N, C-alpha and C positions, 0 to 999 in steps of 0.2 A: 370596447373590450380592453382590459388592462394588458399591457405588453409584459411578458414574462422576463424577469431578470434572474438568470440561473446562477446561483452562487453555492452550489452543492457538488462541485466537481471532484471532491474527494470521495464522494459516493459513487459517481460514475460520470462519464463525459458524453457529450453528443458525438455520435459516430460521424466522422468526417465524410462528406459526400464523395471525395476521391477514394476513400477506403471502401465505401459501398460499391462504387463503380468497379473497383478491383475484385471484389467478392462475387458480384452478380454472375459472371460466367460459370462459376463453380457450383451454382444452383441449377444451371440449365444445360448448356451445351458441353460443359467440361465437368460432368457430374460423376466421373469414374471413381472407383475405390482404389486407393493407392497401393493396395496389396494385389490387385489384379494385373495380369501380364499382357493384356491386350492394349490397344492404342489409347483408349480412354483412361485405363488404369495407369499406364506409363506417363500420361500427361499429368494426372493428379500427383503421381510420385515426384515428377520433376518440379511441380509447383511447391510441394511439401519441402523438398530439399533446398530449393532456392530460398524459401522463407526461413528455413532453419539457419542458412548461411547468414542472412540479414541480421537475425537476432543474435547469433553467436558473435558476429563481428562487432555489434554494438556494445558488447561488454568485454571484448578482448579474449573471447573463448574460441575453442575449436567447434566446428559444426557438429561433430559427433557427441559433444558434451551437452547438447540441448535436447531435453525430452519434453514434448508437448503434453499438456494436461488440460483439464476442463476449466482451470482458473487458478487463482492464488491460493484458495483454501485447500484444494487438492494437493497442490505443490508443497505447501507447508506441512500438511499431514504426511505426505510422502517422505519429505526430508527427515522429519523427526522419527516417525515410526520405522521407516525403512532402514535408517542408520542404527537405531536401537536393536532391531531384529537381526541385523547382519553383524553387528560389532562384537557381541558377546559381553558388552559392558552395560551398566545399568544406571548411569547418572547423566542428567541433562542440566546445563546451566542456561538460564534465560533471564529476562527482566520482568518487572511488574507492569510494564507499559506495552507489552506485545499485543498484537491483534488477537481477538478472541479465538481464532482458529489455532493459533499457537498455544495459548493458555489452556484451551479446552482439550487439545491433543495431549498436553502435558498432564492434565488432570486424569484423562483416560489412561495414560501410561502409568501414572501413579497407582491406579487400581490394579495394574498388572505387576506391581512390585518395583517399578522404576523409581529412583530417587530424583527429585527435581529441586534445584536451588533457584529461587526467585530473587534476583538482586534488586535492591532499591535503586532509585534514581534521585538526582537532586531536584531543586525547585524548578529548574529549566527543563528537566527531563533527560539529563545526561547520566548514563551509567559510568561509573569509575572503572576504567580498564584494570586498575590494580586490584579491585574487588573481584573481577573475573579471574585474574591470575591466582588470587588467594583461594578461590572456590574450586579450582581444578584439582582433581584427585586422579589416582591411577584408574579409577572406575569411570571417569568422565568420557562419554562417547562423543558428545557434540555440544557446542556453544551456539545458541541461537539468539541473535540480537537484531531487532528491526532497524532498518537503515533510516528511513524518514517516517516518523510516527504518523499514524493515520488521523490522529486528533489534534495534536499540538505541533506536529511537523518538525520536531527537533531532529537534526541530522547527526547521527552518531559517527564517531571517528573509526570507520571500518579498518583503516590501515593499521592503526595502533592495536586494535583488538585482534586483527588477523595475524599480526606479527607475534603477539603473545601466544595465540593458539598454535601457530606453526612451531614455535620454539618448544612448546609443551607437548607437541604431538597429538593435539586434539582437533577434530574437525570443526570448522566454523561455517555456520549458515546464517544468511541474512534474508529477511523478507524485504524485498526492494520494490514491492508493488506500487507504492506511492512515490518513491524517489526516482524510479526508472525514467530515463531521458531528461529528468530535471536537474540532476547532478551527475557528474561522471562516475561510472562504475567500470573498474578494470579488475578482473578476477585475479590476475597475476600480481599486479601492484599492491592490491589490498589483501592478498593471501586468502581469497575466498574459495571455499570448497564446494558450497552449495548456495545457489541464489534463486529466490522465487521472483517470478515476473508475471505480469498479466497485461491484457490488452485494453480493457475497458476504462482504465484510468488515463489513457493516452489517445483518446478519440478513436479507439478500435472497438471491435465487437465484444459483447459479453460472452461468457462461456468458453473462453480460451486463455490459456496461460502457459507457462513453461517453468521447468526446473533445470537450472544449470547444475550438472554433476561433474565435478572434476574427473578427468580421465584417471582410471585406476582405482577409484573408490568403489568398494563393494556395498551395494545397497539392495535390500529386499523389496520387490515390487508390492504395491498395495493392490493392484488390479491384475488378475490373471485371466488369460484367454488365448487369443490367437498369436500373441507374441509381437505385436506391433511396437514401435519405438524401441528397437533393439532389445525386445523382451522385458522392457522396464515399465511399460504402460500399455497393456493390451486394450483393444477396442479400435474400431474403425476411426481413423483420424478425421477430425473436423476440418477438411481442406479449405472450405470457404472461410471459416473463422481464422485459420492459421494464415491464409493469404492476407486476410484483413489485418491481422496482427502485424505482419511484416510491412504491409503498406503504411500502417500507422507509424511504425518506427522510422520508415524512410522519410516521412513527412515532418519529423521533429526537427526543429531549428533552434540554435542558441539565441537568435534574435527574439524568438517567441518567449523564451525563458526570461530574457531581460525585460521585455514588455510587461509580462505578468508580474515580475518583481516590482517594477515601478508602480503599477496599479495597486499591488498589495500594500506597499509602503504608504501610498496616498490614502488608502482605506484605513490602515492602522493609525496614522497620524490624525485623520479626521475623527475616528471613533474615540480615540484617547482624549480628545478635547471635551468629551462628555464627562461631566463630574462623576467621580466615584466609579471609575472603570480601570481595569488592568488587563494587560496582555498575558495570556497563558503561554508558557514556553519561552524559548530563546528569541530575543529580538533579532539577533544576527545569524546564528546558525539554525535557520529554519528553512523549509522548502519554500520556493518562490510563490506558491499559490495559496498560502494559508493565513487566515486571521482567526485566532481563537481568543475571545474576549469574555471576561467576567464582568457582569454588570452589578454585582453585589446586591443581594436581597430582592432581585426581581426574577421570577421564574423564566428560564430560557424558553420553555414551551410557550409561554404567553408572548414573548417577543417574536418567536417564530410564527405564531398564529397571526399577529398583527402584520408582520412583514408579508406573509402569504396573501393577506387581503389586498396588498399593494402589488401582488404579482412577483414578489421577491422570494426566491426559494433558497433557504439556508438549512442548517442542521443544528441540533443541540448536542450532537456527538457523532460517533461513527454510525454509518447506515445500518451496520449489522446489529447494533444494539439500540437503535433509536426507539423501538417499541417498549423498551424496558423503562420502568420508573426508577430503577436503581441509579445512583450517581455514577458517573463515568469512572471506571477503575483507573484510567490514565490520569485524570485530574486529581483523584484522591491520592495517587502515587506521588504526584509532585507537591503534595501538601495542602491542597484545597480542602476546606471543610465540605461536608455534604451540601450545605446551603450554597456555598460559593460554586461548587461544581454544577449544581442545578440552576445557577444563575448565569451560566456560560453558554455561548453560542459559537458555532463554527461557520465561517464564511470561506468558501474555497473557489478560487478563480481558475480560468483557463485562457487559452489564446483567443477564444471567442469573446471574452469579456472586454467591454469598451470603457473608455474614460467617462462617457456619458452615463453609463450604468452605475459606475462607482459614485458619481456625483448625485445621482438619484437616491441611492442608498444613504449617502451622507446628509441628504436633505430630509429624508423620511425618518430615519432611525432616531435622531434626537427627540423628535416629537413623540414618537412611540415610547421612548424611555421616560420622558417627562410625564406622560399620561399614566404610565404604569406605576411610576414612583408616587404619584399623587393618590392613586387608589389602592396601592399595596399596603396591607396591614403590617408588613414587616419591613417596609422601606425605611432607610435612615438617610 
């Protein structure tokens, strides 16, 4: 049986065994509802608030500024729609390389009469902060810029953007699902008003996330009901998932980030030795775990299929849009042609990735590329 080499950690990560162990009691003996006043309910409430403290502390926030959600998609929807509904303003500024849940929220809001400015990025995927400043008007309610892109992993300068937004009196939101725990986030230093986080990109469980909402911000809830999460997100809290989220955060280590970065660089250097390839995104200012490569005139789907036969799991784009035959909107935004975009693959590492696995990929991949180029009718 072929041993699986998992290099699709941008889509999701393996839940750490220690995270599972932390969660298990909350499915059985500690199964209370955190809104109940008896001993089991109070036990669940205590676990909920302790977890909230862990996540708040990790980004320099106050505990009461963290609202738990079902994941990053809900948190992003909440940030944009909630602020528009509460602000009385009707303008959003974002970029063309945001996650689909941001872009689709913006498209939905446009149908409700909201104006959205979609800013271009350069060939590495960076938005120009001066363009954000120029786009701000008296009607601008919120600026939303992804921190670490989910496809090419370019890391935006939040501090500079945050300073501009603060000076202009506009709220600043960032989707930090991919960057969280990989690069430092400090809501005060970076002037962040709202931050989206989730668990399953950091070896935590799926189905749980959070939105940081700076104290004093007025925001309209998406979900109404029993008034949980300070009346901002009704619904019985997923205590097991939230405990797992906090456990995953506790387990993050800077040394793991350094290890992943070393393996990432080894993989990039090895792949770029293959003729007629190029790295998509920034070589320097990119998240530690990402390699996005264009192989020029070979279908990424074909590369992925051959790698899968060797037990190597990769992606041709973000997991949310991998079933689409359309070229990646992120790769198109940085200037790739549809052909180049469809010739690209994404390999994403985690702390579980080993040097031996990277060596196996670098041994197998050149053979696959050589074979595909020999049989491809569009190969050059």
